[in-house]
C-alpha atoms as an extended CHARMM CRD file, in Angstrom:
* protein
*
       206  EXT
         1         1  UNK       CA             81.9550000000       93.5040000000      121.7530000000  PROA      1               0.0000000000
         2         2  UNK       CA             80.3870000000       90.3570000000      120.4920000000  PROA      2               0.0000000000
         3         3  UNK       CA             82.3370000000       87.2470000000      121.3880000000  PROA      3               0.0000000000
         4         4  UNK       CA             83.5990000000       84.4180000000      119.2100000000  PROA      4               0.0000000000
         5         5  UNK       CA             81.7120000000       81.9500000000      117.7930000000  PROA      5               0.0000000000
         6         6  UNK       CA             81.9030000000       78.4400000000      116.0890000000  PROA      6               0.0000000000
         7         7  UNK       CA             80.6170000000       79.9350000000      112.7840000000  PROA      7               0.0000000000
         8         8  UNK       CA             83.1310000000       82.7060000000      112.6900000000  PROA      8               0.0000000000
         9         9  UNK       CA             85.0960000000       83.0690000000      109.4160000000  PROA      9               0.0000000000
        10        10  UNK       CA             87.4680000000       85.9870000000      109.9430000000  PROA      10              0.0000000000
        11        11  UNK       CA             89.4080000000       88.1470000000      107.5380000000  PROA      11              0.0000000000
        12        12  UNK       CA             91.9220000000       91.0700000000      108.2860000000  PROA      12              0.0000000000
        13        13  UNK       CA             92.0190000000       93.9810000000      105.7410000000  PROA      13              0.0000000000
        14        14  UNK       CA             95.1460000000       95.9990000000      105.8120000000  PROA      14              0.0000000000
        15        15  UNK       CA             95.6410000000       99.1980000000      103.6530000000  PROA      15              0.0000000000
        16        16  UNK       CA             98.7160000000      101.2410000000      103.5280000000  PROA      16              0.0000000000
        17        17  UNK       CA             99.3620000000      104.4630000000      101.4970000000  PROA      17              0.0000000000
        18        18  UNK       CA            102.5970000000      104.3700000000       99.3530000000  PROA      18              0.0000000000
        19        19  UNK       CA            104.0530000000      107.0350000000      101.4780000000  PROA      19              0.0000000000
        20        20  UNK       CA            104.1960000000      104.8060000000      104.6560000000  PROA      20              0.0000000000
        21        21  UNK       CA            104.4540000000      101.2900000000      103.5720000000  PROA      21              0.0000000000
        22        22  UNK       CA            106.1820000000       99.1320000000      106.0290000000  PROA      22              0.0000000000
        23        23  UNK       CA            105.7500000000      101.1170000000      109.1640000000  PROA      23              0.0000000000
        24        24  UNK       CA            102.4750000000      101.4200000000      108.7440000000  PROA      24              0.0000000000
        25        25  UNK       CA            101.9080000000       97.7560000000      107.6630000000  PROA      25              0.0000000000
        26        26  UNK       CA            103.6000000000       96.5480000000      110.5430000000  PROA      26              0.0000000000
        27        27  UNK       CA            101.5690000000       98.5890000000      113.1110000000  PROA      27              0.0000000000
        28        28  UNK       CA             98.3600000000       97.3040000000      111.5660000000  PROA      28              0.0000000000
        29        29  UNK       CA             99.4760000000       93.9450000000      111.4890000000  PROA      29              0.0000000000
        30        30  UNK       CA            100.3670000000       93.8920000000      115.2070000000  PROA      30              0.0000000000
        31        31  UNK       CA             97.2210000000       95.2720000000      116.3630000000  PROA      31              0.0000000000
        32        32  UNK       CA             95.0250000000       93.1260000000      114.2020000000  PROA      32              0.0000000000
        33        33  UNK       CA             96.9820000000       89.8650000000      115.2520000000  PROA      33              0.0000000000
        34        34  UNK       CA             96.8600000000       90.8390000000      119.0250000000  PROA      34              0.0000000000
        35        35  UNK       CA             93.1390000000       91.3550000000      118.6420000000  PROA      35              0.0000000000
        36        36  UNK       CA             92.6200000000       88.0230000000      116.8340000000  PROA      36              0.0000000000
        37        37  UNK       CA             94.8710000000       86.0020000000      119.3870000000  PROA      37              0.0000000000
        38        38  UNK       CA             92.8910000000       87.8860000000      122.5930000000  PROA      38              0.0000000000
        39        39  UNK       CA             89.5620000000       86.9320000000      120.9780000000  PROA      39              0.0000000000
        40        40  UNK       CA             90.6490000000       83.1970000000      120.0100000000  PROA      40              0.0000000000
        41        41  UNK       CA             90.1710000000       83.6480000000      116.1260000000  PROA      41              0.0000000000
        42        42  UNK       CA             92.3660000000       81.1690000000      114.0280000000  PROA      42              0.0000000000
        43        43  UNK       CA             92.9270000000       80.4980000000      110.4120000000  PROA      43              0.0000000000
        44        44  UNK       CA             92.3960000000       84.3820000000      109.8680000000  PROA      44              0.0000000000
        45        45  UNK       CA             92.6360000000       85.3380000000      106.1630000000  PROA      45              0.0000000000
        46        46  UNK       CA             94.6030000000       88.3290000000      105.3690000000  PROA      46              0.0000000000
        47        47  UNK       CA             94.1040000000       90.8510000000      102.5000000000  PROA      47              0.0000000000
        48        48  UNK       CA             96.6390000000       93.8530000000      101.8450000000  PROA      48              0.0000000000
        49        49  UNK       CA             96.5300000000       96.5400000000       99.7070000000  PROA      49              0.0000000000
        50        50  UNK       CA             99.2970000000       99.3700000000       99.1800000000  PROA      50              0.0000000000
        51        51  UNK       CA             97.1050000000      102.0210000000       97.7880000000  PROA      51              0.0000000000
        52        52  UNK       CA             95.1740000000      105.2370000000       98.2800000000  PROA      52              0.0000000000
        53        53  UNK       CA             91.9030000000      104.9220000000      100.1760000000  PROA      53              0.0000000000
        54        54  UNK       CA             90.2520000000      107.4180000000       97.9370000000  PROA      54              0.0000000000
        55        55  UNK       CA             88.9520000000      104.5440000000       95.8340000000  PROA      55              0.0000000000
        56        56  UNK       CA             87.7970000000      101.2030000000       96.2980000000  PROA      56              0.0000000000
        57        57  UNK       CA             89.2120000000       99.8240000000       93.1450000000  PROA      57              0.0000000000
        58        58  UNK       CA             92.0200000000       97.9010000000       94.8170000000  PROA      58              0.0000000000
        59        59  UNK       CA             93.2440000000       94.2870000000       94.1770000000  PROA      59              0.0000000000
        60        60  UNK       CA             92.9730000000       92.7220000000       97.7240000000  PROA      60              0.0000000000
        61        61  UNK       CA             89.8560000000       94.7050000000       98.5430000000  PROA      61              0.0000000000
        62        62  UNK       CA             88.1670000000       92.9700000000       95.6220000000  PROA      62              0.0000000000
        63        63  UNK       CA             89.3600000000       89.8230000000       96.6580000000  PROA      63              0.0000000000
        64        64  UNK       CA             87.8860000000       90.2590000000      100.0130000000  PROA      64              0.0000000000
        65        65  UNK       CA             84.6600000000       91.6090000000       98.5440000000  PROA      65              0.0000000000
        66        66  UNK       CA             84.4750000000       88.0360000000       96.5430000000  PROA      66              0.0000000000
        67        67  UNK       CA             85.0720000000       86.1150000000       99.8200000000  PROA      67              0.0000000000
        68        68  UNK       CA             82.4190000000       87.7480000000      101.3940000000  PROA      68              0.0000000000
        69        69  UNK       CA             80.1540000000       87.2340000000       98.3620000000  PROA      69              0.0000000000
        70        70  UNK       CA             81.1030000000       83.4080000000       98.3180000000  PROA      70              0.0000000000
        71        71  UNK       CA             80.2990000000       83.1000000000      102.0580000000  PROA      71              0.0000000000
        72        72  UNK       CA             83.9750000000       82.5630000000      102.9420000000  PROA      72              0.0000000000
        73        73  UNK       CA             84.1020000000       85.6740000000      105.4540000000  PROA      73              0.0000000000
        74        74  UNK       CA             81.4900000000       86.8590000000      107.8840000000  PROA      74              0.0000000000
        75        75  UNK       CA             83.6430000000       88.9030000000      110.0650000000  PROA      75              0.0000000000
        76        76  UNK       CA             86.0940000000       91.6690000000      108.8550000000  PROA      76              0.0000000000
        77        77  UNK       CA             88.5890000000       93.1670000000      111.1910000000  PROA      77              0.0000000000
        78        78  UNK       CA             90.2940000000       96.4390000000      110.3960000000  PROA      78              0.0000000000
        79        79  UNK       CA             92.7810000000       98.6850000000      112.3800000000  PROA      79              0.0000000000
        80        80  UNK       CA             90.7660000000      101.6690000000      111.6360000000  PROA      80              0.0000000000
        81        81  UNK       CA             87.3780000000      102.3470000000      109.5070000000  PROA      81              0.0000000000
        82        82  UNK       CA             89.2970000000      104.6760000000      107.1780000000  PROA      82              0.0000000000
        83        83  UNK       CA             91.3750000000      101.4880000000      106.0380000000  PROA      83              0.0000000000
        84        84  UNK       CA             88.1530000000      100.4320000000      104.0380000000  PROA      84              0.0000000000
        85        85  UNK       CA             87.8760000000      103.9500000000      102.5180000000  PROA      85              0.0000000000
        86        86  UNK       CA             88.3620000000      107.5930000000      102.8480000000  PROA      86              0.0000000000
        87        87  UNK       CA             85.5130000000      108.2340000000      100.6650000000  PROA      87              0.0000000000
        88        88  UNK       CA             82.2030000000      108.9860000000      102.4980000000  PROA      88              0.0000000000
        89        89  UNK       CA             80.3040000000      107.7050000000       99.8460000000  PROA      89              0.0000000000
        90        90  UNK       CA             82.1970000000      104.3870000000       99.0840000000  PROA      90              0.0000000000
        91        91  UNK       CA             82.7750000000      103.6850000000      102.5960000000  PROA      91              0.0000000000
        92        92  UNK       CA             78.9250000000      104.1610000000      103.5220000000  PROA      92              0.0000000000
        93        93  UNK       CA             77.9670000000      102.0530000000      100.5850000000  PROA      93              0.0000000000
        94        94  UNK       CA             80.3450000000       99.2310000000      101.2420000000  PROA      94              0.0000000000
        95        95  UNK       CA             79.5460000000       99.1470000000      105.0560000000  PROA      95              0.0000000000
        96        96  UNK       CA             75.8550000000       99.1290000000      104.4560000000  PROA      96              0.0000000000
        97        97  UNK       CA             76.1620000000       96.2210000000      102.0710000000  PROA      97              0.0000000000
        98        98  UNK       CA             78.2810000000       94.2520000000      104.5250000000  PROA      98              0.0000000000
        99        99  UNK       CA             76.0200000000       94.7570000000      107.5040000000  PROA      99              0.0000000000
       100       100  UNK       CA             72.8980000000       93.8480000000      105.3960000000  PROA      100             0.0000000000
       101       101  UNK       CA             74.3120000000       90.7400000000      104.6200000000  PROA      101             0.0000000000
       102       102  UNK       CA             75.1170000000       90.1290000000      108.3270000000  PROA      102             0.0000000000
       103       103  UNK       CA             78.7920000000       90.8280000000      108.1970000000  PROA      103             0.0000000000
       104       104  UNK       CA             80.3220000000       91.7550000000      111.4830000000  PROA      104             0.0000000000
       105       105  UNK       CA             82.9480000000       94.8580000000      111.0650000000  PROA      105             0.0000000000
       106       106  UNK       CA             85.4330000000       95.6200000000      113.7970000000  PROA      106             0.0000000000
       107       107  UNK       CA             87.5870000000       98.5610000000      113.9470000000  PROA      107             0.0000000000
       108       108  UNK       CA             90.2250000000       97.4240000000      116.5070000000  PROA      108             0.0000000000
       109       109  UNK       CA             91.9780000000      100.9980000000      117.4110000000  PROA      109             0.0000000000
       110       110  UNK       CA             88.6430000000      102.7030000000      117.6680000000  PROA      110             0.0000000000
       111       111  UNK       CA             87.0640000000       99.6780000000      119.6780000000  PROA      111             0.0000000000
       112       112  UNK       CA             84.0410000000       99.5940000000      117.5840000000  PROA      112             0.0000000000
       113       113  UNK       CA             81.8410000000       96.5490000000      116.6360000000  PROA      113             0.0000000000
       114       114  UNK       CA             79.5670000000       97.8320000000      113.8320000000  PROA      114             0.0000000000
       115       115  UNK       CA             76.0600000000       96.6740000000      113.3910000000  PROA      115             0.0000000000
       116       116  UNK       CA             72.5080000000       97.9470000000      113.2190000000  PROA      116             0.0000000000
       117       117  UNK       CA             71.1870000000      101.4120000000      112.7410000000  PROA      117             0.0000000000
       118       118  UNK       CA             73.5460000000      102.8180000000      115.4090000000  PROA      118             0.0000000000
       119       119  UNK       CA             76.4550000000      101.2050000000      114.0190000000  PROA      119             0.0000000000
       120       120  UNK       CA             75.9420000000      102.7600000000      110.2720000000  PROA      120             0.0000000000
       121       121  UNK       CA             75.3540000000      105.9640000000      112.1940000000  PROA      121             0.0000000000
       122       122  UNK       CA             78.6810000000      105.9880000000      113.7240000000  PROA      122             0.0000000000
       123       123  UNK       CA             80.2940000000      104.8430000000      110.8730000000  PROA      123             0.0000000000
       124       124  UNK       CA             78.9210000000      107.4800000000      108.8790000000  PROA      124             0.0000000000
       125       125  UNK       CA             80.3100000000      110.0830000000      111.0540000000  PROA      125             0.0000000000
       126       126  UNK       CA             83.7180000000      108.2830000000      110.9060000000  PROA      126             0.0000000000
       127       127  UNK       CA             83.8190000000      108.2040000000      107.2160000000  PROA      127             0.0000000000
       128       128  UNK       CA             82.8500000000      111.6940000000      106.9080000000  PROA      128             0.0000000000
       129       129  UNK       CA             85.9850000000      112.6110000000      109.0470000000  PROA      129             0.0000000000
       130       130  UNK       CA             88.2780000000      110.4860000000      107.0150000000  PROA      130             0.0000000000
       131       131  UNK       CA             86.9670000000      112.1090000000      103.8470000000  PROA      131             0.0000000000
       132       132  UNK       CA             87.5270000000      115.5860000000      105.3390000000  PROA      132             0.0000000000
       133       133  UNK       CA             91.2310000000      114.5320000000      106.3760000000  PROA      133             0.0000000000
       134       134  UNK       CA             91.8760000000      113.4790000000      102.9180000000  PROA      134             0.0000000000
       135       135  UNK       CA             90.6950000000      116.7210000000      101.4800000000  PROA      135             0.0000000000
       136       136  UNK       CA             92.5480000000      118.7340000000      103.9590000000  PROA      136             0.0000000000
       137       137  UNK       CA             95.8830000000      116.8460000000      103.1780000000  PROA      137             0.0000000000
       138       138  UNK       CA             95.2680000000      117.4110000000       99.4590000000  PROA      138             0.0000000000
       139       139  UNK       CA             94.8650000000      121.0670000000      100.0000000000  PROA      139             0.0000000000
       140       140  UNK       CA             97.8130000000      121.4100000000      102.2430000000  PROA      140             0.0000000000
       141       141  UNK       CA             99.6330000000      119.6990000000       99.5510000000  PROA      141             0.0000000000
       142       142  UNK       CA             98.5500000000      122.1410000000       96.8420000000  PROA      142             0.0000000000
       143       143  UNK       CA             99.2810000000      125.0290000000       99.0780000000  PROA      143             0.0000000000
       144       144  UNK       CA            102.7220000000      123.8540000000       99.7500000000  PROA      144             0.0000000000
       145       145  UNK       CA            103.7050000000      123.1600000000       96.0770000000  PROA      145             0.0000000000
       146       146  UNK       CA            102.3500000000      126.6440000000       95.1600000000  PROA      146             0.0000000000
       147       147  UNK       CA            104.5480000000      128.3060000000       97.8950000000  PROA      147             0.0000000000
       148       148  UNK       CA            107.3810000000      126.5580000000       96.6460000000  PROA      148             0.0000000000
       149       149  UNK       CA            107.0280000000      127.4640000000       93.1350000000  PROA      149             0.0000000000
       150       150  UNK       CA            106.5010000000      130.9730000000       94.1440000000  PROA      150             0.0000000000
       151       151  UNK       CA            109.9060000000      130.9440000000       95.8700000000  PROA      151             0.0000000000
       152       152  UNK       CA            111.3620000000      129.6030000000       92.5940000000  PROA      152             0.0000000000
       153       153  UNK       CA            111.7470000000      126.0310000000       93.8120000000  PROA      153             0.0000000000
       154       154  UNK       CA            111.9770000000      123.6760000000       90.6700000000  PROA      154             0.0000000000
       155       155  UNK       CA            109.4590000000      121.1720000000       90.9090000000  PROA      155             0.0000000000
       156       156  UNK       CA            109.4620000000      117.9300000000       88.8610000000  PROA      156             0.0000000000
       157       157  UNK       CA            110.6940000000      114.4560000000       89.0360000000  PROA      157             0.0000000000
       158       158  UNK       CA            113.9010000000      114.0040000000       91.0550000000  PROA      158             0.0000000000
       159       159  UNK       CA            116.6490000000      112.4320000000       89.0660000000  PROA      159             0.0000000000
       160       160  UNK       CA            118.3330000000      109.6870000000       90.9220000000  PROA      160             0.0000000000
       161       161  UNK       CA            122.0630000000      110.4960000000       92.1120000000  PROA      161             0.0000000000
       162       162  UNK       CA            124.8880000000      107.8340000000       91.5940000000  PROA      162             0.0000000000
       163       163  UNK       CA            128.4870000000      107.5070000000       92.7810000000  PROA      163             0.0000000000
       164       164  UNK       CA            129.9520000000      107.9410000000       89.3370000000  PROA      164             0.0000000000
       165       165  UNK       CA            128.1740000000      111.7140000000       89.3780000000  PROA      165             0.0000000000
       166       166  UNK       CA            130.2400000000      112.3710000000       92.7130000000  PROA      166             0.0000000000
       167       167  UNK       CA            133.4680000000      110.4980000000       92.9280000000  PROA      167             0.0000000000
       168       168  UNK       CA            135.1950000000      112.3880000000       89.9350000000  PROA      168             0.0000000000
       169       169  UNK       CA            134.5800000000      115.5820000000       91.3700000000  PROA      169             0.0000000000
       170       170  UNK       CA            135.8450000000      114.6440000000       94.9930000000  PROA      170             0.0000000000
       171       171  UNK       CA            138.9720000000      113.2280000000       93.2870000000  PROA      171             0.0000000000
       172       172  UNK       CA            139.4820000000      116.6900000000       91.3360000000  PROA      172             0.0000000000
       173       173  UNK       CA            139.6930000000      117.9660000000       94.8590000000  PROA      173             0.0000000000
       174       174  UNK       CA            136.3290000000      119.6750000000       95.1550000000  PROA      174             0.0000000000
       175       175  UNK       CA            135.2530000000      120.1660000000       98.6380000000  PROA      175             0.0000000000
       176       176  UNK       CA            131.9440000000      118.7040000000       99.7050000000  PROA      176             0.0000000000
       177       177  UNK       CA            130.2470000000      122.1290000000       99.7540000000  PROA      177             0.0000000000
       178       178  UNK       CA            131.4960000000      122.7270000000       96.0680000000  PROA      178             0.0000000000
       179       179  UNK       CA            130.0540000000      119.1630000000       95.3890000000  PROA      179             0.0000000000
       180       180  UNK       CA            126.6620000000      120.1530000000       96.6860000000  PROA      180             0.0000000000
       181       181  UNK       CA            126.6130000000      123.3140000000       94.4430000000  PROA      181             0.0000000000
       182       182  UNK       CA            127.7810000000      121.7560000000       91.5640000000  PROA      182             0.0000000000
       183       183  UNK       CA            125.2310000000      118.9660000000       91.7030000000  PROA      183             0.0000000000
       184       184  UNK       CA            122.4270000000      120.9040000000       93.3800000000  PROA      184             0.0000000000
       185       185  UNK       CA            121.9080000000      118.1580000000       95.7690000000  PROA      185             0.0000000000
       186       186  UNK       CA            121.8550000000      117.9400000000       99.4600000000  PROA      186             0.0000000000
       187       187  UNK       CA            124.8610000000      116.5820000000      101.7470000000  PROA      187             0.0000000000
       188       188  UNK       CA            122.4710000000      113.7830000000      102.9040000000  PROA      188             0.0000000000
       189       189  UNK       CA            121.5750000000      112.8260000000       99.1460000000  PROA      189             0.0000000000
       190       190  UNK       CA            125.3210000000      112.7690000000       98.1900000000  PROA      190             0.0000000000
       191       191  UNK       CA            126.3900000000      110.7490000000      101.2640000000  PROA      191             0.0000000000
       192       192  UNK       CA            123.3720000000      108.2780000000      100.8800000000  PROA      192             0.0000000000
       193       193  UNK       CA            124.3900000000      107.8780000000       97.0010000000  PROA      193             0.0000000000
       194       194  UNK       CA            128.0810000000      106.9230000000       98.1810000000  PROA      194             0.0000000000
       195       195  UNK       CA            127.0420000000      104.5100000000      101.1760000000  PROA      195             0.0000000000
       196       196  UNK       CA            124.3690000000      102.8170000000       98.8050000000  PROA      196             0.0000000000
       197       197  UNK       CA            127.2800000000      101.7040000000       96.6510000000  PROA      197             0.0000000000
       198       198  UNK       CA            129.7000000000      101.1130000000       99.5860000000  PROA      198             0.0000000000
       199       199  UNK       CA            132.0800000000      103.8040000000       98.7560000000  PROA      199             0.0000000000
       200       200  UNK       CA            134.1610000000      105.2320000000      101.5160000000  PROA      200             0.0000000000
       201       201  UNK       CA            134.6230000000      109.0420000000      100.8540000000  PROA      201             0.0000000000
       202       202  UNK       CA            137.8260000000      109.0070000000      103.1820000000  PROA      202             0.0000000000
       203       203  UNK       CA            139.5090000000      106.3170000000      100.5770000000  PROA      203             0.0000000000
       204       204  UNK       CA            138.6230000000      108.6830000000       97.9410000000  PROA      204             0.0000000000
       205       205  UNK       CA            140.4110000000      111.5970000000       99.2790000000  PROA      205             0.0000000000
       206       206  UNK       CA            143.3350000000      109.5410000000      100.2940000000  PROA      206             0.0000000000
């Protein structure tokens, strides 16, 4: 990989999905900070989106694009190339535009420093794999929902459970199993609702 130069203007781009926000964000930040520290990069700009990678219409990604256009960034460091995009077309277009402008793009976990024709070729393969993974996930989700529907599982927005729905039933002497059947919720959901409001089930039954 290329070494640091005096003209490096570095940015970290972090993207996490809505399903794995904090854990995914923390792991990316750690890896990128370690990389920057090991390579002597200081005053690094940070751009973070919590959105799907299927589209590039993301607030912080737009900010990064503007910073590149203004010449404020000439090196972009990502945890993995699919953080930029999970779309083959969008990913390739973005990377090619950046590389044509002389922007250095580094994928930390893949240990790749993209540049030139070879970099574009490798990136094309990686973006294609990312898009395939996204499509597989979408198809698996559809099959799972269809299977659940076939088993008679009701699908829809889950209603939030509150202690006020549970406490009267317990005070009336219903067992936890009966409460589960009555509310149509799992034991875990019921205990979580009580704990969230600081209610001790032992005191209710006392």
